[in-house]
N, CA, C and O atoms as a GROMACS GRO file, in nm:
protein
  264
    1MET      N    1   0.082  -0.119   0.000
    1MET     CA    2   0.000   0.000   0.000
    1MET      C    3   0.087   0.126   0.000
    1MET      O    4   0.059   0.222  -0.072
    2ARG      N    5   0.191   0.125   0.081
    2ARG     CA    6   0.280   0.242   0.088
    2ARG      C    7   0.351   0.263  -0.045
    2ARG      O    8   0.361   0.376  -0.094
    3PHE      N    9   0.400   0.153  -0.104
    3PHE     CA   10   0.472   0.165  -0.230
    3PHE      C   11   0.378   0.211  -0.341
    3PHE      O   12   0.419   0.290  -0.427
    4ALA      N   13   0.255   0.164  -0.341
    4ALA     CA   14   0.158   0.207  -0.442
    4ALA      C   15   0.130   0.357  -0.428
    4ALA      O   16   0.116   0.427  -0.528
    5PHE      N   17   0.122   0.405  -0.306
    5PHE     CA   18   0.102   0.548  -0.282
    5PHE      C   19   0.218   0.629  -0.339
    5PHE      O   20   0.198   0.732  -0.403
    6ILE      N   21   0.340   0.581  -0.315
    6ILE     CA   22   0.459   0.650  -0.367
    6ILE      C   23   0.456   0.652  -0.519
    6ILE      O   24   0.482   0.756  -0.580
    7ALA      N   25   0.424   0.538  -0.580
    7ALA     CA   26   0.419   0.530  -0.726
    7ALA      C   27   0.316   0.626  -0.782
    7ALA      O   28   0.338   0.689  -0.886
    8LYS      N   29   0.203   0.638  -0.715
    8LYS     CA   30   0.095   0.725  -0.762
    8LYS      C   31   0.131   0.873  -0.749
    8LYS      O   32   0.086   0.955  -0.829
    9ASN      N   33   0.211   0.907  -0.649
    9ASN     CA   34   0.240   1.048  -0.620
    9ASN      C   35   0.382   1.090  -0.651
    9ASN      O   36   0.425   1.197  -0.607
   10LYS      N   37   0.456   1.009  -0.724
   10LYS     CA   38   0.598   1.040  -0.748
   10LYS      C   39   0.620   1.165  -0.833
   10LYS      O   40   0.731   1.217  -0.837
   11ASP      N   41   0.516   1.214  -0.900
   11ASP     CA   42   0.530   1.337  -0.978
   11ASP      C   43   0.515   1.462  -0.891
   11ASP      O   44   0.551   1.572  -0.933
   12MET      N   45   0.462   1.445  -0.770
   12MET     CA   46   0.438   1.559  -0.682
   12MET      C   47   0.560   1.592  -0.595
   12MET      O   48   0.588   1.709  -0.569
   13LEU      N   49   0.631   1.489  -0.552
   13LEU     CA   50   0.747   1.506  -0.465
   13LEU      C   51   0.856   1.409  -0.510
   13LEU      O   52   0.827   1.310  -0.577
   14PRO      N   53   0.981   1.437  -0.474
   14PRO     CA   54   1.087   1.341  -0.507
   14PRO      C   55   1.062   1.207  -0.438
   14PRO      O   56   1.007   1.202  -0.327
   15ILE      N   57   1.103   1.100  -0.502
   15ILE     CA   58   1.081   0.966  -0.448
   15ILE      C   59   1.146   0.950  -0.312
   15ILE      O   60   1.088   0.891  -0.221
   16ASN      N   61   1.267   1.003  -0.296
   16ASN     CA   62   1.334   0.991  -0.165
   16ASN      C   63   1.253   1.056  -0.054
   16ASN      O   64   1.246   1.003   0.057
   17ARG      N   65   1.192   1.170  -0.083
   17ARG     CA   66   1.110   1.239   0.018
   17ARG      C   67   0.984   1.159   0.048
   17ARG      O   68   0.945   1.146   0.164
   18LEU      N   69   0.919   1.105  -0.056
   18LEU     CA   70   0.800   1.023  -0.034
   18LEU      C   71   0.833   0.899   0.048
   18LEU      O   72   0.756   0.860   0.136
   19CYS      N   73   0.948   0.838   0.020
   19CYS     CA   74   0.990   0.721   0.097
   19CYS      C   75   1.011   0.758   0.243
   19CYS      O   76   0.975   0.682   0.333
   20GLN      N   77   1.068   0.873   0.266
   20GLN     CA   78   1.091   0.920   0.403
   20GLN      C   79   0.957   0.942   0.473
   20GLN      O   80   0.940   0.901   0.588
   21ILE      N   81   0.864   1.006   0.406
   21ILE     CA   82   0.732   1.032   0.464
   21ILE      C   83   0.659   0.902   0.495
   21ILE      O   84   0.595   0.889   0.600
   22MET      N   85   0.669   0.805   0.404
   22MET     CA   86   0.597   0.678   0.420
   22MET      C   87   0.676   0.576   0.503
   22MET      O   88   0.630   0.464   0.525
   23ASP      N   89   0.794   0.616   0.549
   23ASP     CA   90   0.879   0.532   0.634
   23ASP      C   91   0.916   0.399   0.567
   23ASP      O   92   0.904   0.292   0.626
   24VAL      N   93   0.962   0.410   0.442
   24VAL     CA   94   1.014   0.294   0.368
   24VAL      C   95   1.148   0.334   0.307
   24VAL      O   96   1.179   0.452   0.294
   25SER      N   97   1.226   0.234   0.271
   25SER     CA   98   1.356   0.264   0.211
   25SER      C   99   1.341   0.283   0.060
   25SER      O  100   1.259   0.216  -0.002
   26PRO      N  101   1.419   0.373   0.002
   26PRO     CA  102   1.415   0.390  -0.143
   26PRO      C  103   1.449   0.262  -0.219
   26PRO      O  104   1.392   0.236  -0.325
   27CYS      N  105   1.542   0.180  -0.164
   27CYS     CA  106   1.576   0.055  -0.235
   27CYS      C  107   1.459  -0.043  -0.227
   27CYS      O  108   1.440  -0.123  -0.319
   28GLY      N  109   1.382  -0.040  -0.119
   28GLY     CA  110   1.261  -0.123  -0.110
   28GLY      C  111   1.158  -0.081  -0.213
   28GLY      O  112   1.091  -0.165  -0.273
   29TYR      N  113   1.145   0.050  -0.233
   29TYR     CA  114   1.052   0.100  -0.335
   29TYR      C  115   1.096   0.057  -0.475
   29TYR      O  116   1.014   0.015  -0.556
   30ARG      N  117   1.226   0.068  -0.502
   30ARG     CA  118   1.277   0.027  -0.634
   30ARG      C  119   1.256  -0.122  -0.656
   30ARG      O  120   1.225  -0.165  -0.768
   31ALA      N  121   1.272  -0.203  -0.551
   31ALA     CA  122   1.248  -0.347  -0.562
   31ALA      C  123   1.100  -0.373  -0.593
   31ALA      O  124   1.068  -0.459  -0.674
   32PHE      N  125   1.012  -0.297  -0.528
   32PHE     CA  126   0.868  -0.310  -0.554
   32PHE      C  127   0.837  -0.280  -0.700
   32PHE      O  128   0.758  -0.351  -0.763
   33CYS      N  129   0.899  -0.176  -0.754
   33CYS     CA  130   0.874  -0.136  -0.893
   33CYS      C  131   0.924  -0.239  -0.993
   33CYS      O  132   0.870  -0.251  -1.103
   34SER      N  133   1.027  -0.312  -0.957
   34SER     CA  134   1.085  -0.408  -1.052
   34SER      C  135   1.018  -0.545  -1.045
   34SER      O  136   1.043  -0.630  -1.131
   35ARG      N  137   0.934  -0.569  -0.944
   35ARG     CA  138   0.866  -0.697  -0.930
   35ARG      C  139   0.757  -0.712  -1.035
   35ARG      O  140   0.686  -0.616  -1.065
   36PRO      N  141   0.742  -0.832  -1.091
   36PRO     CA  142   0.630  -0.855  -1.183
   36PRO      C  143   0.499  -0.864  -1.104
   36PRO      O  144   0.500  -0.889  -0.983
   37LEU      N  145   0.388  -0.844  -1.173
   37LEU     CA  146   0.258  -0.856  -1.108
   37LEU      C  147   0.234  -1.000  -1.066
   37LEU      O  148   0.273  -1.094  -1.135
   38SER      N  149   0.170  -1.017  -0.952
   38SER     CA  150   0.136  -1.151  -0.906
   38SER      C  151   0.017  -1.204  -0.985
   38SER      O  152  -0.050  -1.129  -1.057
   39THR      N  153  -0.008  -1.333  -0.973
   39THR     CA  154  -0.121  -1.395  -1.044
   39THR      C  155  -0.252  -1.331  -1.003
   39THR      O  156  -0.336  -1.303  -1.088
   40SER      N  157  -0.270  -1.307  -0.874
   40SER     CA  158  -0.396  -1.246  -0.829
   40SER      C  159  -0.410  -1.103  -0.879
   40SER      O  160  -0.521  -1.059  -0.909
   41GLN      N  161  -0.300  -1.029  -0.888
   41GLN     CA  162  -0.307  -0.893  -0.941
   41GLN      C  163  -0.345  -0.894  -1.088
   41GLN      O  164  -0.422  -0.809  -1.133
   42ARG      N  165  -0.291  -0.989  -1.164
   42ARG     CA  166  -0.327  -0.999  -1.306
   42ARG      C  167  -0.474  -1.034  -1.321
   42ARG      O  168  -0.542  -0.979  -1.408
   43LYS      N  169  -0.524  -1.126  -1.238
   43LYS     CA  170  -0.667  -1.163  -1.244
   43LYS      C  171  -0.754  -1.042  -1.209
   43LYS      O  172  -0.857  -1.020  -1.272
   44ASP      N  173  -0.712  -0.966  -1.109
   44ASP     CA  174  -0.787  -0.846  -1.070
   44ASP      C  175  -0.795  -0.746  -1.185
   44ASP      O  176  -0.899  -0.683  -1.206
   45LEU      N  177  -0.686  -0.731  -1.260
   45LEU     CA  178  -0.685  -0.639  -1.374
   45LEU      C  179  -0.780  -0.685  -1.483
   45LEU      O  180  -0.844  -0.603  -1.548
   46VAL      N  181  -0.789  -0.816  -1.504
   46VAL     CA  182  -0.883  -0.870  -1.604
   46VAL      C  183  -1.026  -0.842  -1.561
   46VAL      O  184  -1.108  -0.797  -1.642
   47VAL      N  185  -1.057  -0.868  -1.435
   47VAL     CA  186  -1.192  -0.842  -1.384
   47VAL      C  187  -1.224  -0.694  -1.394
   47VAL      O  188  -1.335  -0.657  -1.434
   48LEU      N  189  -1.131  -0.608  -1.358
   48LEU     CA  190  -1.152  -0.464  -1.366
   48LEU      C  191  -1.179  -0.420  -1.509
   48LEU      O  192  -1.264  -0.334  -1.533
   49ALA      N  193  -1.107  -0.477  -1.604
   49ALA     CA  194  -1.130  -0.444  -1.745
   49ALA      C  195  -1.271  -0.483  -1.787
   49ALA      O  196  -1.336  -0.408  -1.860
   50HIS      N  197  -1.319  -0.598  -1.743
   50HIS     CA  198  -1.456  -0.641  -1.775
   50HIS      C  199  -1.559  -0.547  -1.711
   50HIS      O  200  -1.658  -0.512  -1.775
   51ILE      N  201  -1.535  -0.508  -1.588
   51ILE     CA  202  -1.627  -0.416  -1.520
   51ILE      C  203  -1.633  -0.283  -1.595
   51ILE      O  204  -1.742  -0.229  -1.617
   52ARG      N  205  -1.518  -0.230  -1.632
   52ARG     CA  206  -1.516  -0.103  -1.705
   52ARG      C  207  -1.584  -0.114  -1.840
   52ARG      O  208  -1.655  -0.023  -1.882
   53GLU      N  209  -1.564  -0.226  -1.907
   53GLU     CA  210  -1.628  -0.247  -2.037
   53GLU      C  211  -1.780  -0.249  -2.022
   53GLU      O  212  -1.851  -0.184  -2.099
   54GLN      N  213  -1.830  -0.322  -1.924
   54GLN     CA  214  -1.975  -0.329  -1.903
   54GLN      C  215  -2.032  -0.194  -1.861
   54GLN      O  216  -2.142  -0.158  -1.902
   55PHE      N  217  -1.958  -0.121  -1.780
   55PHE     CA  218  -2.003   0.012  -1.739
   55PHE      C  219  -2.013   0.104  -1.860
   55PHE      O  220  -2.108   0.181  -1.872
   56ALA      N  221  -1.914   0.097  -1.948
   56ALA     CA  222  -1.916   0.179  -2.070
   56ALA      C  223  -2.032   0.139  -2.160
   56ALA      O  224  -2.098   0.225  -2.219
   57LEU      N  225  -2.057   0.009  -2.172
   57LEU     CA  226  -2.168  -0.038  -2.255
   57LEU      C  227  -2.303   0.005  -2.199
   57LEU      O  228  -2.400   0.018  -2.274
   58SER      N  229  -2.311   0.026  -2.068
   58SER     CA  230  -2.437   0.069  -2.007
   58SER      C  231  -2.450   0.221  -2.009
   58SER      O  232  -2.537   0.277  -1.941
   59LEU      N  233  -2.364   0.287  -2.086
   59LEU     CA  234  -2.362   0.433  -2.099
   59LEU      C  235  -2.333   0.501  -1.966
   59LEU      O  236  -2.378   0.613  -1.940
   60GLY      N  237  -2.257   0.433  -1.882
   60GLY     CA  238  -2.215   0.492  -1.756
   60GLY      C  239  -2.322   0.494  -1.649
   60GLY      O  240  -2.313   0.570  -1.553
   61ILE      N  241  -2.423   0.410  -1.665
   61ILE     CA  242  -2.532   0.406  -1.568
   61ILE      C  243  -2.521   0.278  -1.486
   61ILE      O  244  -2.509   0.169  -1.542
   62TYR      N  245  -2.524   0.292  -1.355
   62TYR     CA  246  -2.520   0.177  -1.266
   62TYR      C  247  -2.660   0.154  -1.213
   62TYR      O  248  -2.719   0.244  -1.152
   63ILE      N  249  -2.712   0.035  -1.235
   63ILE     CA  250  -2.847   0.002  -1.187
   63ILE      C  251  -2.838  -0.126  -1.106
   63ILE      O  252  -2.782  -0.225  -1.152
   64SER      N  253  -2.894  -0.124  -0.988
   64SER     CA  254  -2.900  -0.244  -0.906
   64SER      C  255  -3.034  -0.310  -0.928
   64SER      O  256  -3.139  -0.248  -0.912
   65ARG      N  257  -3.030  -0.435  -0.966
   65ARG     CA  258  -3.156  -0.509  -0.990
   65ARG      C  259  -3.180  -0.601  -0.872
   65ARG      O  260  -3.121  -0.709  -0.861
   66SER      N  261  -3.267  -0.557  -0.784
   66SER     CA  262  -3.296  -0.641  -0.668
   66SER      C  263  -3.443  -0.664  -0.652
   66SER      O  264  -3.485  -0.732  -0.559
   0.00000   0.00000   0.00000
């Protein structure tokens, strides 16, 4: 979670400063960035793509059918 926050905000502050704020080491952050996605992360991305596709097909309208 901390590394994802740094990756998302690295354009706002230097990475070293973000690492200091989040109490992680810069080399730990670099290791996080070089790791491949896990199997569960890849599956989550596929599901997210399907959700976005269906949302777009529904013209951006979310309806609960209960």
